C-alpha positions in Angstrom: 29.6 78.8 -99.3 32.1 76.3 -100.3 33.6 75.1 -103.8 32.5 71.8 -104.9 35.8 70.2 -104.2 35.3 71.0 -100.4 33.6 68.3 -98.5 30.1 69.8 -97.7 28.6 69.8 -101.1 25.3 71.1 -99.4 27.4 74.5 -99.1 28.7 74.4 -102.8 27.7 77.1 -105.0 29.4 78.6 -108.5 31.7 81.5 -107.9 29.3 83.8 -109.6 27.0 83.3 -106.7 29.4 83.6 -103.9 28.5 86.9 -102.7 24.8 85.9 -102.7 25.2 82.6 -101.3 28.7 83.2 -99.2 28.7 84.0 -95.4 29.9 87.4 -94.2 28.6 87.4 -90.8 31.0 87.3 -87.7 30.5 84.5 -85.4 34.0 84.5 -83.7 34.8 85.7 -80.1 38.0 85.5 -77.8 36.6 85.1 -74.2 38.9 86.2 -71.2 38.4 87.4 -67.6 38.7 91.2 -67.6 39.8 91.2 -64.1 43.0 89.0 -65.0 44.0 90.5 -68.1 44.2 93.8 -70.4 44.0 93.3 -74.2 47.1 95.0 -76.1 45.9 94.5 -79.3 43.1 92.8 -81.6 43.1 92.1 -85.1 41.3 90.2 -87.8 42.2 88.5 -90.8 40.9 87.1 -93.9 43.4 87.6 -96.4 46.3 85.6 -94.5 48.0 88.8 -94.4 47.1 89.9 -91.5 44.4 92.2 -93.0 40.6 92.2 -93.1 38.3 93.0 -96.2 35.0 93.7 -95.4 32.2 92.2 -97.0 34.4 89.7 -98.6 32.9 86.2 -99.1 35.5 83.6 -98.4 37.2 80.8 -99.0 39.2 82.6 -101.8 42.3 81.0 -103.6 44.6 82.8 -101.7 42.7 82.5 -98.3 41.1 79.0 -98.7 39.3 78.8 -95.2 35.5 79.6 -94.9 36.9 80.8 -91.2 38.2 84.2 -90.5 41.1 84.6 -88.0 40.3 86.6 -85.1 43.4 87.2 -82.9 44.6 89.1 -79.8 47.3 89.9 -77.6 46.5 89.9 -73.7 48.8 90.9 -71.1 48.1 89.7 -67.4 47.3 92.0 -64.8 49.3 92.4 -61.8 47.3 90.2 -59.0 46.4 92.3 -55.6 46.0 89.1 -53.9 49.3 87.8 -54.7 50.9 85.2 -52.4 50.1 86.1 -49.0 52.6 85.1 -46.1 51.6 81.6 -44.3 
């Protein structure tokens, strides 16, 4: 859902209808080759404070995006087939 000031008016709703009409479904993914990287840390945020509140419809006044943030830190694995002698 969006406020009436956001460009997609077909998604606009009253603030009292935000919970019923808002989208709270996860849709974001981070894709990487598991043979090349290890996951160090992953987190999601829908507050702007590196926290996530489950079942919260957004945007909000403090977090004006209708997309949450999904972040991860990856560590490159040591390559077994590193440079070979020529």
